[in-house]
N, C-alpha and C positions, 0 to 999 in steps of 0.2 A: 444661067446666063441672062443678063438683063436684055429685055426686048427694047431696042433703041426707039422704035416707033411709039411704043406704049409709054416709055419714060418721057419722051418729048411731049406726048399728048398730055400726060399728067402735069408736066411743068406748065404747059400752055393753059390748062384748065385752072391751075392754081393762080396764075397771073390774071386770067380773065375774071375769076371770082373776086380777087382783091380789088381789081379795077371797078367792077360793077358795084361793089359795096362802098368803096371809098370815094370814087370820082364825084358824086353829088355833094361831098363835104369840102371839096377843094375849090378855093376861089381864085379867080384872076384879079389881082389888085392893081389899080391904076391911079396914079396921081400926076400932078404937073411935073414932078421931079423924076418920074420913071415908073417902074412897075415890078411886079413879082407875083408871088403866090401866097396863099394863106390857107389855114385849115380851120373849119368851124368846129368848135368843141362843145357848144351848147346850142340848143334850139332858139334861145332868146337873144342871139346876136354876138356872142363872144367868138373871136377868131384869133388864132395864134399865127404869128409870122416871124420873120427875121427882123431884128431891130434895124439893120442897115437898109432894108427894103422901104421902111416908112420914115427914115430919118428926115427930119424937117418937113415932112408932108403935113398938109393941113386938111385938104379935101381929098378923100379916097373913095373910089368906086369899086365895089366888089361884085364880080359877076360869076355865075355858076353855069354848069354844063346844060342846065335846063332852060337857059336864057334869062333867068332872074338876075336883075341888077339892083343893088341896094347901096346907099351911102353909108360910109363908116368913118369913125374917128378913132384916133389913137387914145387908148385908155392909159397905157403906160408902156415904157420901153426900158430894157436893161442892156446897154451896149456891152457890158462885160460878159454876158452869156449869149449875146446876139439874139435875144428873144424879145418879142413885143406882143401886146394884146390889143386888139381892136374891138370896138363895139359897133355892130352893124344895126341899121334901123330895120330890124326884122324880128319876128317871133316864130319864124317857120324855117329856120335853117336845119339842115340835116347834120347832126353832130357826128363826128368821127369818134371811135373808141380809142382812148389812149392806152398804150401798152406799157411795157417796162423793158428798156434796153439792157438791163443787167442780165437778162436771160439769153441775150444773143450769143451766137457762136460763130467763129470764123468759118466761112463756107456756107452759111445759112442763106436761103433765098430771101431777098428783100425787093420791094417794088417801090419805085419812085413815081409820084404823081404830082405834077405841078403845072406851070404855065410857061414853058420855054418859048421864046420868040413871040409871046402874045397870043398863042393858040391855046385855048382852054382845054384841059383834060388829057393831054398826051401821057402815056404810061411807058416806063422803061423798067426792065427787070435786070437783076444781077445778083451778086453774092456779097456778103460781108467779107471784105478782104483784110481788114485789120480792126482791132478795137483798142481803146485806151490812148488814142492819139490826142495831142494837144493842139489847139487852134489859137494862135496869137490874135489878140484884138488890138484895136487902135489906142487902147488906154493902158498899155503896159502890163496887161494880165493875159491869162490864157483861159480858154474854155476847156474843161477837163473831160476826159473819156469820150472824145469825139469818135463817131462811127465813120470808118472809111469803107466805101463801096465802089464797085466797078459798074454799077447801074449808071447809064449815061445821064449826065446832068448838063443842062444848057442854060444860057442867060435867061432869066425869068423863072428858073426853078427854085431860087432862094425863097424860103418861107413855105415851100410845099411839103408834102408828106413823104416820109420814108416809112413803109409799112412792112410788117412781117407777113408770113403766109396765111395768117388768119385775119388780115385786114386791120390789125391793130397798129396805130401810129407809134413807132418806136423812135422816131427822130424827125427833126425839122431840118430840111436841106438848107445848108448855109453857104456853101462855097463850091466852086469848081476849081480843084487844085491842079489839074493837068489832064492830059488825054487819058481816059479810062480811070480817072480818079475823082471821086466826089466825097464830100464830107457832110456830116449831119450832126447837129446838136442832139444828144440823146434825151429821150424822155425817161427820167428816173426820179427817185425821191427828191433829189436836189432841184431839178428843173421843174418838177411839179410844184414845189414850194415857191419858186420864182414866179411861175405862171399864176399861182393862186394869189400871191401878194400883188402882182400887177393888176389882177382883176379887181381886188378889193381895195387896195391902197393907191394904185397908180404908180408905184415904184417899189424897188427892192433895195432894202438897206443892207450895207455891208460894214463890218468893223474894219478899222485901220490900225496897224501897228507902227509902220514907218521903218521897215527894214527891206533890204535886198539880200537875197541868199540863194543857196544852191545845195544840192545833195552832196553829202560827204560820208564815206564809210565810217562806221563806229569802230573804236578800238576793240580788239577781239574779246577782252574780258567783259566789257559793257555789252557787246553784241550778244554774248551768251546770257548775261543777266536779263536783258530786255527781250531776248528771243527775236531780234530783228537786226538787219545789217547796216542801216544808215540812219542819219539824222539830217537836219538842215543847218548848214553853216551860215552864220550871219556874216555877210560880206560888207554891208554898209548899214549904218544907223542914221536916219534922217534927224538932223538937229531939231530940237523942240518937239519931237514926236513922242507918242506914248511909250515907244520902245526905249527912247533916250531917257525919259523920266523914270522908267523902271530899272535902268542900269544895264540894259543889254549892251554888249560891246561887239565890235568886229572880232571874228574868230570864235565867238561863242557857238556851241553846237546845240541847237534845240532838239530835244528828244521827245517832248510831250507838251501838250497844252491841255490843262484841266484833266490830266490823267489819260488823255487820248493820244495815241501814238502819232508821231510826226516823222516821216521819212523823206518827204519831198516837199518842195515849196507849195505844190498843189494841196497837200494836207493842211498846211497853215491857212491857205485861202479857204478851204472847205470848213474849217473850224470857226472862221470869223464871220458868222452870220449876224443878223441884225440884233438879236437879243443879247449879244455880248457887248454892244455899245454901252459904255458907261458902267459896265459891271466889272468887278475885279476877277481876273483870270490868273491861274497859276501857270507859269512857264518854267518847265524843267530844262536846264541847260547843263552842258559839260564845259567847264572852263579850266584850262591848264591842268587837266586830270582830276578836277574836283567836280562833284555834282552839286548844283545850286538850284534853289527854287526862288523865282522872282515873282513879285506881284505886279501885274500890269493892267491898266484900265484903257481898253481900246476906245478910240474916237470913231466918229462916223466918217466913212470914206466919201469925200466930195469929188464928183466928176467935173 
């Protein structure tokens, strides 16, 4: 039989350990347009936060739990992932360790550290309540694989850290979706690439096809051949777009891009990274019962 007192004590000790390790890395960000939180990821000044926290901000002050205050500027922001990178005027930040959200499980302990209501350093704990959520952005796209947690998030938490039980940052808190419901952009291979390009290039480039679409089940025979259940049906093709030039039509069912499986519109977005811009990609579609391969040259997505 589980000793409830010992179990509660173990839970408390885990949260305390995460807070002690991570709190020095979490910044309180303030600008004339508002505030939020950020997470130091290098000792020489790089801080990750939410793009909406620093939108249109020019002068930012980052303060830490030890009382240190430094000025920071936006290096780059990517509204489509709601991630941004700042560079603080410091070489003595305490960097957090980035983890990998792909290893998270529903029911796993997570700890949120941020700056709710302007108070630096508060910590809340909870469980991963769902994985694989999608978060709509203001630019007609979604952030994939968002983490849902019941750890209490409040105004000012956006841009703060969501950590696992080993104090590794597995998400950047991005929204309060309702009572007992918080969302975080995951740290994974895709978002690490975004953060890296924001640090080095100041922006993250995406390819653009010019379609609107949604998931549609595959015909049974094709589903057996491809060993998957769905593809992406083209609902609309933008006139003058790369998709129109390649001959894509409404009701075409996209099943692969450059031999990589496509089952949801998220898969299309995931394949359209910067190095596809201007390069010919093969799009496999099902049209009126026939399988076709079209050659398409994506353009750069302009926000």
